[in-house]
TORRO-952177 format. One record per residue (C-alpha): residue in three letters; x, z, y. Coordinates in steps of 0.5 Angstrom, whole numbers, plus 500, padded with zeros to 3 digits. Layout:
REM TORRO-952177
{residu:ala&px:X&pz:Z&py:Y}
...
END
This chain:
REM TORRO-952177
{residu:met&px:590&pz:585&py:158}
{residu:thr&px:595&pz:588&py:164}
{residu:ser&px:591&pz:592&py:169}
{residu:pro&px:592&pz:591&py:176}
{residu:ser&px:596&pz:598&py:177}
{residu:ser&px:601&pz:596&py:171}
{residu:pro&px:608&pz:596&py:172}
{residu:thr&px:608&pz:588&py:170}
{residu:thr&px:604&pz:586&py:176}
{residu:ala&px:607&pz:591&py:181}
{residu:ala&px:614&pz:588&py:179}
{residu:thr&px:611&pz:581&py:181}
{residu:pro&px:615&pz:578&py:187}
{residu:glu&px:611&pz:578&py:193}
{residu:phe&px:613&pz:571&py:195}
{residu:gly&px:611&pz:569&py:188}
{residu:arg&px:604&pz:571&py:188}
{residu:pro&px:598&pz:566&py:190}
{residu:leu&px:597&pz:566&py:197}
{residu:gln&px:591&pz:570&py:200}
{residu:gly&px:589&pz:574&py:206}
{residu:trp&px:593&pz:573&py:212}
{residu:arg&px:598&pz:569&py:208}
{residu:leu&px:593&pz:564&py:206}
{residu:arg&px:590&pz:563&py:213}
{residu:cys&px:597&pz:562&py:216}
{residu:tyr&px:599&pz:557&py:211}
{residu:thr&px:593&pz:553&py:212}
{residu:ile&px:594&pz:553&py:220}
{residu:ile&px:602&pz:552&py:220}
{residu:phe&px:602&pz:547&py:214}
{residu:glu&px:596&pz:543&py:214}
{residu:ala&px:592&pz:540&py:220}
{residu:asp&px:585&pz:539&py:217}
{residu:thr&px:582&pz:545&py:221}
{residu:arg&px:581&pz:546&py:229}
{residu:ala&px:586&pz:551&py:228}
{residu:gly&px:591&pz:547&py:225}
{residu:arg&px:591&pz:541&py:229}
{residu:ala&px:591&pz:546&py:235}
{residu:phe&px:598&pz:549&py:232}
{residu:asp&px:601&pz:542&py:231}
{residu:leu&px:599&pz:539&py:238}
{residu:gly&px:602&pz:546&py:241}
{residu:leu&px:608&pz:545&py:237}
{residu:ile&px:609&pz:538&py:239}
{residu:ala&px:608&pz:540&py:246}
{residu:phe&px:614&pz:546&py:246}
{residu:val&px:619&pz:541&py:242}
{residu:leu&px:618&pz:536&py:248}
{residu:leu&px:618&pz:541&py:253}
{residu:ser&px:625&pz:544&py:250}
{residu:leu&px:628&pz:537&py:250}
{residu:val&px:626&pz:536&py:257}
{residu:thr&px:630&pz:543&py:258}
{residu:val&px:636&pz:540&py:254}
{residu:val&px:636&pz:534&py:258}
{residu:leu&px:636&pz:537&py:265}
{residu:asp&px:641&pz:542&py:263}
{residu:ser&px:646&pz:536&py:262}
{residu:val&px:646&pz:534&py:269}
{residu:ala&px:651&pz:537&py:273}
{residu:glu&px:647&pz:538&py:279}
{residu:ile&px:641&pz:540&py:276}
{residu:his&px:645&pz:545&py:272}
{residu:leu&px:649&pz:548&py:278}
{residu:gln&px:642&pz:549&py:282}
{residu:tyr&px:637&pz:551&py:276}
{residu:gly&px:642&pz:553&py:271}
{residu:pro&px:639&pz:561&py:270}
{residu:trp&px:632&pz:558&py:270}
{residu:leu&px:634&pz:553&py:265}
{residu:thr&px:637&pz:558&py:261}
{residu:gly&px:631&pz:563&py:261}
{residu:leu&px:627&pz:557&py:259}
{residu:glu&px:632&pz:555&py:253}
{residu:ile&px:631&pz:563&py:251}
{residu:phe&px:624&pz:563&py:251}
{residu:phe&px:623&pz:556&py:247}
{residu:thr&px:628&pz:559&py:242}
{residu:ala&px:624&pz:565&py:241}
{residu:val&px:618&pz:561&py:240}
{residu:phe&px:621&pz:557&py:235}
{residu:thr&px:625&pz:563&py:231}
{residu:leu&px:618&pz:566&py:231}
{residu:glu&px:615&pz:560&py:228}
{residu:tyr&px:620&pz:559&py:223}
{residu:leu&px:620&pz:566&py:220}
{residu:leu&px:612&pz:565&py:220}
{residu:arg&px:613&pz:559&py:216}
{residu:leu&px:618&pz:563&py:211}
{residu:ala&px:613&pz:569&py:210}
{residu:cys&px:607&pz:565&py:209}
{residu:val&px:610&pz:560&py:203}
{residu:arg&px:610&pz:562&py:196}
{residu:gln&px:617&pz:560&py:195}
{residu:pro&px:621&pz:561&py:202}
{residu:leu&px:628&pz:558&py:199}
{residu:arg&px:624&pz:552&py:197}
{residu:tyr&px:622&pz:551&py:204}
{residu:ala&px:628&pz:553&py:207}
{residu:leu&px:632&pz:548&py:203}
{residu:ser&px:627&pz:542&py:205}
{residu:phe&px:628&pz:537&py:210}
{residu:tyr&px:623&pz:540&py:215}
{residu:gly&px:626&pz:547&py:213}
{residu:ile&px:633&pz:545&py:215}
{residu:val&px:631&pz:541&py:222}
{residu:asp&px:627&pz:548&py:223}
{residu:leu&px:633&pz:552&py:222}
{residu:leu&px:637&pz:547&py:226}
{residu:ala&px:632&pz:548&py:232}
{residu:val&px:634&pz:555&py:233}
{residu:leu&px:641&pz:556&py:230}
{residu:pro&px:645&pz:552&py:236}
{residu:thr&px:643&pz:557&py:241}
{residu:tyr&px:644&pz:563&py:237}
{residu:leu&px:651&pz:561&py:235}
{residu:ala&px:653&pz:559&py:242}
{residu:phe&px:650&pz:566&py:244}
{residu:phe&px:654&pz:570&py:239}
{residu:val&px:660&pz:565&py:239}
{residu:pro&px:662&pz:562&py:246}
{residu:glu&px:667&pz:558&py:243}
{residu:leu&px:662&pz:554&py:239}
{residu:tyr&px:658&pz:553&py:246}
{residu:ala&px:659&pz:545&py:244}
{residu:leu&px:654&pz:546&py:239}
{residu:val&px:648&pz:547&py:243}
{residu:asp&px:647&pz:539&py:244}
{residu:val&px:645&pz:539&py:237}
{residu:arg&px:638&pz:542&py:240}
{residu:val&px:636&pz:535&py:241}
{residu:leu&px:635&pz:535&py:233}
{residu:arg&px:628&pz:538&py:235}
{residu:leu&px:626&pz:531&py:236}
{residu:leu&px:625&pz:530&py:229}
{residu:arg&px:620&pz:536&py:229}
{residu:val&px:615&pz:531&py:233}
{residu:phe&px:614&pz:527&py:226}
{residu:arg&px:610&pz:533&py:224}
{residu:ile&px:605&pz:529&py:228}
{residu:leu&px:604&pz:525&py:222}
{residu:lys&px:600&pz:530&py:219}
{residu:leu&px:594&pz:530&py:224}
{residu:asn&px:588&pz:527&py:221}
{residu:ala&px:589&pz:521&py:226}
{residu:tyr&px:595&pz:519&py:223}
{residu:val&px:596&pz:521&py:216}
{residu:ala&px:592&pz:515&py:213}
{residu:glu&px:597&pz:510&py:217}
{residu:tyr&px:603&pz:514&py:215}
{residu:ala&px:601&pz:515&py:208}
{residu:ser&px:599&pz:507&py:208}
{residu:leu&px:606&pz:505&py:211}
{residu:ala&px:610&pz:510&py:206}
{residu:gln&px:607&pz:507&py:200}
{residu:ala&px:608&pz:500&py:202}
{residu:leu&px:615&pz:502&py:203}
{residu:arg&px:616&pz:505&py:196}
{residu:ala&px:612&pz:499&py:193}
{residu:ser&px:617&pz:494&py:196}
{residu:ser&px:623&pz:498&py:196}
{residu:arg&px:626&pz:493&py:190}
{residu:lys&px:624&pz:487&py:193}
{residu:ile&px:628&pz:489&py:200}
{residu:ser&px:634&pz:492&py:195}
{residu:val&px:634&pz:485&py:192}
{residu:phe&px:634&pz:481&py:199}
{residu:ile&px:639&pz:486&py:202}
{residu:ser&px:644&pz:484&py:196}
{residu:ala&px:643&pz:477&py:197}
{residu:val&px:644&pz:478&py:205}
{residu:leu&px:650&pz:482&py:203}
{residu:met&px:653&pz:476&py:199}
{residu:ile&px:652&pz:471&py:204}
{residu:val&px:656&pz:475&py:209}
{residu:met&px:661&pz:476&py:204}
{residu:val&px:662&pz:469&py:202}
{residu:met&px:661&pz:466&py:209}
{residu:gly&px:666&pz:471&py:212}
{residu:thr&px:671&pz:469&py:207}
{residu:val&px:670&pz:461&py:209}
{residu:met&px:671&pz:463&py:216}
{residu:tyr&px:677&pz:467&py:215}
{residu:val&px:679&pz:460&py:211}
{residu:val&px:677&pz:455&py:216}
{residu:glu&px:679&pz:459&py:223}
{residu:gly&px:684&pz:463&py:221}
{residu:pro&px:688&pz:469&py:224}
{residu:ala&px:690&pz:464&py:230}
{residu:asn&px:683&pz:464&py:232}
{residu:gly&px:682&pz:472&py:232}
{residu:phe&px:679&pz:472&py:224}
{residu:thr&px:685&pz:476&py:222}
{residu:ser&px:683&pz:478&py:216}
{residu:ile&px:677&pz:478&py:211}
{residu:pro&px:673&pz:485&py:213}
{residu:thr&px:674&pz:482&py:220}
{residu:ser&px:671&pz:475&py:219}
{residu:val&px:665&pz:479&py:215}
{residu:tyr&px:664&pz:483&py:221}
{residu:trp&px:663&pz:477&py:225}
{residu:ala&px:658&pz:474&py:220}
{residu:ile&px:654&pz:480&py:220}
{residu:ser&px:654&pz:480&py:228}
{residu:thr&px:652&pz:473&py:227}
{residu:met&px:647&pz:474&py:222}
{residu:thr&px:643&pz:479&py:225}
{residu:thr&px:643&pz:475&py:232}
{residu:val&px:647&pz:480&py:236}
{residu:gly&px:653&pz:476&py:237}
{residu:phe&px:658&pz:481&py:241}
{residu:gly&px:662&pz:475&py:243}
{residu:asp&px:669&pz:479&py:241}
{residu:ile&px:670&pz:474&py:236}
{residu:thr&px:668&pz:466&py:236}
{residu:pro&px:670&pz:460&py:232}
{residu:lys&px:674&pz:455&py:236}
{residu:thr&px:674&pz:449&py:231}
{residu:asp&px:668&pz:444&py:230}
{residu:leu&px:667&pz:446&py:223}
{residu:gly&px:667&pz:454&py:225}
{residu:arg&px:662&pz:452&py:230}
{residu:ala&px:658&pz:448&py:225}
{residu:ile&px:658&pz:454&py:220}
{residu:ala&px:656&pz:459&py:226}
{residu:ser&px:650&pz:455&py:228}
{residu:leu&px:648&pz:455&py:221}
{residu:met&px:649&pz:462&py:220}
{residu:met&px:645&pz:463&py:227}
{residu:leu&px:639&pz:459&py:224}
{residu:leu&px:639&pz:463&py:217}
{residu:gly&px:639&pz:469&py:221}
{residu:trp&px:633&pz:468&py:225}
{residu:gly&px:629&pz:466&py:219}
{residu:val&px:632&pz:472&py:215}
{residu:leu&px:630&pz:477&py:220}
{residu:ala&px:623&pz:476&py:218}
{residu:val&px:623&pz:477&py:211}
{residu:pro&px:623&pz:485&py:210}
{residu:thr&px:617&pz:485&py:215}
{residu:gly&px:613&pz:480&py:211}
{residu:ile&px:615&pz:484&py:205}
{residu:val&px:612&pz:490&py:207}
{residu:thr&px:606&pz:487&py:211}
{residu:ala&px:604&pz:484&py:204}
{residu:glu&px:604&pz:490&py:201}
{residu:met&px:600&pz:494&py:206}
{residu:ser&px:595&pz:488&py:206}
{residu:ala&px:594&pz:489&py:198}
{residu:gln&px:593&pz:496&py:199}
{residu:arg&px:588&pz:495&py:204}
{residu:leu&px:584&pz:490&py:200}
{residu:ala&px:585&pz:495&py:194}
{residu:gly&px:581&pz:500&py:198}
{residu:ala&px:586&pz:506&py:197}
{residu:pro&px:583&pz:513&py:198}
{residu:lys&px:584&pz:517&py:204}
{residu:ala&px:589&pz:522&py:204}
{residu:thr&px:589&pz:529&py:208}
{residu:thr&px:594&pz:534&py:210}
{residu:arg&px:592&pz:538&py:204}
{residu:ser&px:599&pz:541&py:201}
{residu:cys&px:601&pz:544&py:195}
{residu:his&px:603&pz:552&py:196}
{residu:val&px:608&pz:551&py:190}
{residu:cys&px:612&pz:545&py:191}
{residu:leu&px:610&pz:544&py:199}
{residu:ser&px:608&pz:537&py:197}
{residu:glu&px:603&pz:534&py:202}
{residu:gly&px:598&pz:528&py:202}
{residu:his&px:593&pz:530&py:197}
{residu:gln&px:586&pz:528&py:196}
{residu:ala&px:580&pz:532&py:198}
{residu:asp&px:577&pz:533&py:191}
{residu:ser&px:584&pz:534&py:188}
{residu:lys&px:584&pz:540&py:183}
{residu:phe&px:592&pz:540&py:182}
{residu:cys&px:598&pz:538&py:185}
{residu:arg&px:600&pz:531&py:183}
{residu:his&px:607&pz:533&py:183}
{residu:cys&px:608&pz:540&py:180}
{residu:gly&px:601&pz:540&py:177}
{residu:ala&px:600&pz:547&py:180}
{residu:ala&px:592&pz:549&py:182}
{residu:leu&px:590&pz:547&py:189}
{residu:pro&px:586&pz:552&py:193}
{residu:pro&px:579&pz:550&py:196}
{residu:tyr&px:580&pz:544&py:201}
{residu:leu&px:579&pz:547&py:208}
{residu:arg&px:576&pz:543&py:214}
{residu:asp&px:572&pz:544&py:220}
END
Protein backbone atom coordinates (compact mmCIF):
# COMPACT_ATOMS: atom_id res chain seq x y z
CA MET A 1 0.00 0.00 0.00
CA THR A 2 1.28 3.45 -0.87
CA SER A 3 1.59 5.84 2.04
CA PRO A 4 0.27 9.43 1.78
CA SER A 5 3.80 10.74 1.74
CA SER A 6 5.11 8.39 -0.93
CA PRO A 7 6.50 9.79 -4.21
CA THR A 8 3.71 8.16 -6.20
CA THR A 9 1.01 10.05 -4.37
CA ALA A 10 3.02 13.25 -4.28
CA ALA A 11 3.45 13.09 -8.04
CA THR A 12 -0.31 12.89 -8.65
CA PRO A 13 -1.45 16.01 -10.57
CA GLU A 14 -3.47 18.37 -8.40
CA PHE A 15 -6.33 18.58 -10.89
CA GLY A 16 -6.53 14.79 -11.17
CA ARG A 17 -7.36 14.21 -7.52
CA PRO A 18 -10.94 13.81 -6.27
CA LEU A 19 -12.45 17.13 -5.32
CA GLN A 20 -12.35 18.00 -1.67
CA GLY A 21 -12.17 21.02 0.59
CA TRP A 22 -12.66 24.42 -1.01
CA ARG A 23 -12.58 22.96 -4.52
CA LEU A 24 -15.52 20.65 -3.78
CA ARG A 25 -17.49 23.46 -2.16
CA CYS A 26 -16.68 25.81 -5.06
CA TYR A 27 -17.63 23.14 -7.60
CA THR A 28 -20.99 22.53 -5.90
CA ILE A 29 -21.80 26.25 -5.90
CA ILE A 30 -20.67 26.99 -9.46
CA PHE A 31 -21.71 23.87 -11.37
CA GLU A 32 -24.81 22.78 -9.45
CA ALA A 33 -27.94 24.65 -8.41
CA ASP A 34 -29.64 22.38 -5.89
CA THR A 35 -28.22 24.36 -2.97
CA ARG A 36 -29.16 27.85 -1.83
CA ALA A 37 -25.67 29.09 -2.65
CA GLY A 38 -25.78 27.47 -6.08
CA ARG A 39 -29.11 29.08 -6.95
CA ALA A 40 -27.88 32.46 -5.76
CA PHE A 41 -24.72 32.10 -7.85
CA ASP A 42 -26.61 31.20 -11.03
CA LEU A 43 -29.14 34.01 -10.59
CA GLY A 44 -26.34 36.50 -9.90
CA LEU A 45 -24.47 35.30 -12.98
CA ILE A 46 -27.55 35.74 -15.17
CA ALA A 47 -28.06 39.25 -13.77
CA PHE A 48 -24.47 40.18 -14.63
CA VAL A 49 -24.85 38.71 -18.14
CA LEU A 50 -28.01 40.69 -18.84
CA LEU A 51 -26.53 43.92 -17.43
CA SER A 52 -23.39 43.47 -19.52
CA LEU A 53 -25.52 42.98 -22.64
CA VAL A 54 -27.43 46.18 -21.85
CA THR A 55 -24.05 47.94 -21.66
CA VAL A 56 -23.00 46.52 -25.02
CA VAL A 57 -26.29 47.54 -26.66
CA LEU A 58 -26.21 51.08 -25.25
CA ASP A 59 -22.58 51.50 -26.28
CA SER A 60 -23.56 50.77 -29.89
CA VAL A 61 -25.83 53.87 -29.98
CA ALA A 62 -23.71 56.80 -31.19
CA GLU A 63 -25.44 59.48 -29.10
CA ILE A 64 -25.21 57.45 -25.89
CA HIS A 65 -21.61 56.50 -26.61
CA LEU A 66 -20.57 60.14 -27.03
CA GLN A 67 -22.25 61.20 -23.79
CA TYR A 68 -21.63 58.21 -21.53
CA GLY A 69 -18.72 56.47 -23.26
CA PRO A 70 -16.31 56.53 -20.26
CA TRP A 71 -19.00 55.20 -17.91
CA LEU A 72 -19.91 52.39 -20.30
CA THR A 73 -16.23 51.53 -20.74
CA GLY A 74 -15.81 51.35 -16.98
CA LEU A 75 -18.81 49.05 -16.67
CA GLU A 76 -17.44 46.83 -19.42
CA ILE A 77 -14.10 46.55 -17.62
CA PHE A 78 -15.93 45.65 -14.40
CA PHE A 79 -18.06 42.96 -16.08
CA THR A 80 -15.01 41.56 -17.86
CA ALA A 81 -13.16 41.31 -14.54
CA VAL A 82 -16.12 39.50 -12.95
CA PHE A 83 -16.43 37.03 -15.83
CA THR A 84 -12.67 36.48 -15.86
CA LEU A 85 -12.66 35.65 -12.14
CA GLU A 86 -15.61 33.30 -12.61
CA TYR A 87 -13.89 31.58 -15.56
CA LEU A 88 -10.70 31.05 -13.55
CA LEU A 89 -12.70 29.67 -10.62
CA ARG A 90 -14.40 27.20 -12.93
CA LEU A 91 -11.03 26.01 -14.20
CA ALA A 92 -9.65 25.77 -10.68
CA CYS A 93 -12.45 23.70 -9.16
CA VAL A 94 -12.80 20.98 -11.84
CA ARG A 95 -10.69 17.84 -11.94
CA GLN A 96 -9.91 18.19 -15.66
CA PRO A 97 -9.66 21.89 -16.60
CA LEU A 98 -8.89 21.16 -20.26
CA ARG A 99 -12.08 19.12 -20.64
CA TYR A 100 -14.11 22.02 -19.32
CA ALA A 101 -12.21 24.62 -21.39
CA LEU A 102 -13.01 22.68 -24.59
CA SER A 103 -16.66 22.09 -23.70
CA PHE A 104 -19.50 24.19 -25.13
CA TYR A 105 -19.94 26.29 -22.00
CA GLY A 106 -16.19 26.55 -21.55
CA ILE A 107 -15.79 28.09 -25.00
CA VAL A 108 -18.74 30.41 -24.39
CA ASP A 109 -17.21 31.50 -21.07
CA LEU A 110 -13.91 32.24 -22.80
CA LEU A 111 -15.61 34.21 -25.57
CA ALA A 112 -17.37 36.26 -22.89
CA VAL A 113 -14.05 37.83 -21.85
CA LEU A 114 -11.65 37.35 -24.75
CA PRO A 115 -12.92 40.14 -27.08
CA THR A 116 -12.36 42.85 -24.47
CA TYR A 117 -8.79 41.73 -23.85
CA LEU A 118 -8.06 41.49 -27.58
CA ALA A 119 -9.45 44.99 -28.16
CA PHE A 120 -7.35 46.34 -25.28
CA PHE A 121 -4.03 44.79 -26.29
CA VAL A 122 -4.59 44.86 -30.08
CA PRO A 123 -6.67 47.98 -30.96
CA GLU A 124 -6.89 46.84 -34.59
CA LEU A 125 -9.17 44.02 -33.42
CA TYR A 126 -11.65 46.36 -31.74
CA ALA A 127 -14.39 45.22 -34.14
CA LEU A 128 -14.35 41.86 -32.35
CA VAL A 129 -15.89 43.42 -29.24
CA ASP A 130 -19.29 42.87 -30.83
CA VAL A 131 -18.74 39.17 -30.18
CA ARG A 132 -19.58 40.02 -26.56
CA VAL A 133 -23.23 39.46 -27.43
CA LEU A 134 -22.39 35.75 -27.22
CA ARG A 135 -22.66 36.27 -23.48
CA LEU A 136 -26.37 35.88 -24.04
CA LEU A 137 -25.75 32.16 -24.53
CA ARG A 138 -24.76 31.98 -20.89
CA VAL A 139 -28.36 32.70 -19.94
CA PHE A 140 -28.99 29.05 -20.82
CA ARG A 141 -27.39 28.27 -17.47
CA ILE A 142 -30.75 29.16 -15.93
CA LEU A 143 -31.90 25.77 -17.20
CA LYS A 144 -29.83 24.29 -14.36
CA LEU A 145 -32.13 25.83 -11.75
CA ASN A 146 -34.51 23.42 -10.06
CA ALA A 147 -37.53 25.23 -11.44
CA TYR A 148 -36.45 24.48 -15.01
CA VAL A 149 -34.21 21.42 -14.98
CA ALA A 150 -37.08 18.89 -15.13
CA GLU A 151 -38.74 20.66 -18.07
CA TYR A 152 -35.40 21.05 -19.85
CA ALA A 153 -34.55 17.37 -19.37
CA SER A 154 -38.00 16.33 -20.58
CA LEU A 155 -37.75 18.46 -23.72
CA ALA A 156 -34.20 17.30 -24.47
CA GLN A 157 -35.21 13.66 -24.08
CA ALA A 158 -38.25 14.16 -26.31
CA LEU A 159 -36.11 15.75 -29.01
CA ARG A 160 -33.62 12.88 -28.86
CA ALA A 161 -36.38 10.29 -29.00
CA SER A 162 -38.04 11.94 -31.99
CA SER A 163 -34.84 12.78 -33.90
CA ARG A 164 -35.20 9.88 -36.35
CA LYS A 165 -38.82 10.67 -37.12
CA ILE A 166 -38.00 14.34 -37.65
CA SER A 167 -35.04 13.37 -39.88
CA VAL A 168 -37.33 11.23 -42.04
CA PHE A 169 -39.87 14.06 -42.18
CA ILE A 170 -37.24 16.64 -43.21
CA SER A 171 -35.93 14.26 -45.87
CA ALA A 172 -39.45 13.95 -47.29
CA VAL A 173 -39.88 17.73 -47.30
CA LEU A 174 -36.54 18.17 -49.10
CA MET A 175 -37.61 15.68 -51.77
CA ILE A 176 -40.92 17.48 -52.23
CA VAL A 177 -39.33 20.93 -52.67
CA MET A 178 -36.74 19.45 -55.03
CA VAL A 179 -39.39 17.82 -57.21
CA MET A 180 -41.78 20.78 -57.12
CA GLY A 181 -38.97 23.23 -57.78
CA THR A 182 -37.93 21.26 -60.85
CA VAL A 183 -41.55 21.10 -62.04
CA MET A 184 -41.91 24.88 -61.65
CA TYR A 185 -38.69 25.39 -63.62
CA VAL A 186 -40.20 23.38 -66.46
CA VAL A 187 -43.64 25.02 -66.22
CA GLU A 188 -42.63 28.68 -65.77
CA GLY A 189 -39.14 28.82 -67.21
CA PRO A 190 -36.54 31.62 -67.21
CA ALA A 191 -39.00 34.04 -68.83
CA ASN A 192 -41.03 34.20 -65.60
CA GLY A 193 -38.08 34.43 -63.20
CA PHE A 194 -37.42 30.71 -62.68
CA THR A 195 -33.98 30.97 -64.24
CA SER A 196 -32.56 27.70 -62.86
CA ILE A 197 -33.47 24.69 -60.78
CA PRO A 198 -31.72 26.06 -57.63
CA THR A 199 -33.72 29.29 -58.00
CA SER A 200 -36.92 27.28 -58.41
CA VAL A 201 -36.07 25.18 -55.35
CA TYR A 202 -35.52 28.40 -53.39
CA TRP A 203 -39.01 29.49 -54.45
CA ALA A 204 -40.42 26.10 -53.43
CA ILE A 205 -38.81 26.34 -49.97
CA SER A 206 -40.09 29.88 -49.33
CA THR A 207 -43.57 28.81 -50.49
CA MET A 208 -43.59 25.56 -48.51
CA THR A 209 -42.63 27.41 -45.32
CA THR A 210 -45.39 30.00 -46.02
CA VAL A 211 -42.80 32.82 -46.02
CA GLY A 212 -43.53 33.97 -49.57
CA PHE A 213 -41.06 36.80 -50.16
CA GLY A 214 -42.70 37.57 -53.50
CA ASP A 215 -39.42 38.12 -55.36
CA ILE A 216 -40.33 35.19 -57.65
CA THR A 217 -43.97 34.54 -58.55
CA PRO A 218 -45.61 32.20 -61.07
CA LYS A 219 -47.29 33.84 -64.04
CA THR A 220 -49.06 30.92 -65.74
CA ASP A 221 -52.31 29.35 -64.57
CA LEU A 222 -50.66 25.94 -64.12
CA GLY A 223 -47.84 27.54 -62.11
CA ARG A 224 -50.34 29.31 -59.86
CA ALA A 225 -52.22 26.07 -59.31
CA ILE A 226 -48.98 24.34 -58.29
CA ALA A 227 -48.14 27.29 -56.01
CA SER A 228 -51.57 27.03 -54.36
CA LEU A 229 -51.01 23.33 -53.75
CA MET A 230 -47.59 24.09 -52.24
CA MET A 231 -49.10 26.69 -49.89
CA LEU A 232 -51.79 24.32 -48.63
CA LEU A 233 -49.24 21.53 -48.26
CA GLY A 234 -46.86 23.79 -46.34
CA TRP A 235 -49.63 24.93 -44.01
CA GLY A 236 -50.23 21.34 -42.97
CA VAL A 237 -46.58 20.26 -42.99
CA LEU A 238 -45.49 22.85 -40.41
CA ALA A 239 -47.51 21.12 -37.70
CA VAL A 240 -45.87 17.71 -38.16
CA PRO A 241 -42.62 18.27 -36.16
CA THR A 242 -44.59 19.85 -33.34
CA GLY A 243 -46.90 16.84 -33.22
CA ILE A 244 -43.97 14.41 -33.17
CA VAL A 245 -42.24 16.13 -30.26
CA THR A 246 -45.52 16.63 -28.37
CA ALA A 247 -46.33 12.93 -28.69
CA GLU A 248 -42.93 12.01 -27.24
CA MET A 249 -43.38 14.43 -24.33
CA SER A 250 -46.83 12.99 -23.61
CA ALA A 251 -45.42 9.46 -23.66
CA GLN A 252 -42.72 10.48 -21.16
CA ARG A 253 -45.27 12.10 -18.88
CA LEU A 254 -47.41 8.97 -18.89
CA ALA A 255 -44.35 6.81 -18.25
CA GLY A 256 -43.56 8.87 -15.16
CA ALA A 257 -39.90 9.60 -15.84
CA PRO A 258 -37.82 10.16 -12.67
CA LYS A 259 -37.11 13.74 -11.67
CA ALA A 260 -33.71 15.00 -12.76
CA THR A 261 -31.42 17.21 -10.66
CA THR A 262 -28.57 19.60 -11.42
CA ARG A 263 -26.11 17.08 -9.99
CA SER A 264 -23.05 16.81 -12.25
CA CYS A 265 -20.12 14.45 -12.64
CA HIS A 266 -16.73 15.76 -11.50
CA VAL A 267 -14.90 13.82 -14.21
CA CYS A 268 -16.84 14.24 -17.48
CA LEU A 269 -18.93 17.25 -16.32
CA SER A 270 -22.18 15.65 -17.53
CA GLU A 271 -25.29 16.93 -15.75
CA GLY A 272 -28.78 15.77 -14.77
CA HIS A 273 -28.03 12.72 -12.63
CA GLN A 274 -30.71 11.39 -10.30
CA ALA A 275 -30.55 12.16 -6.59
CA ASP A 276 -29.95 8.49 -5.71
CA SER A 277 -27.35 7.82 -8.43
CA LYS A 278 -24.05 6.37 -7.23
CA PHE A 279 -22.13 6.47 -10.51
CA CYS A 280 -22.08 8.69 -13.61
CA ARG A 281 -24.24 7.25 -16.39
CA HIS A 282 -21.78 8.52 -19.03
CA CYS A 283 -18.28 7.71 -17.78
CA GLY A 284 -18.97 5.43 -14.79
CA ALA A 285 -17.10 7.60 -12.29
CA ALA A 286 -18.26 7.52 -8.67
CA LEU A 287 -20.47 10.45 -7.72
CA PRO A 288 -20.07 12.26 -4.40
CA PRO A 289 -23.01 12.42 -1.98
CA TYR A 290 -25.92 14.48 -3.24
CA LEU A 291 -25.94 17.88 -1.57
CA ARG A 292 -29.11 19.93 -1.30
CA ASP A 293 -30.46 22.52 1.06
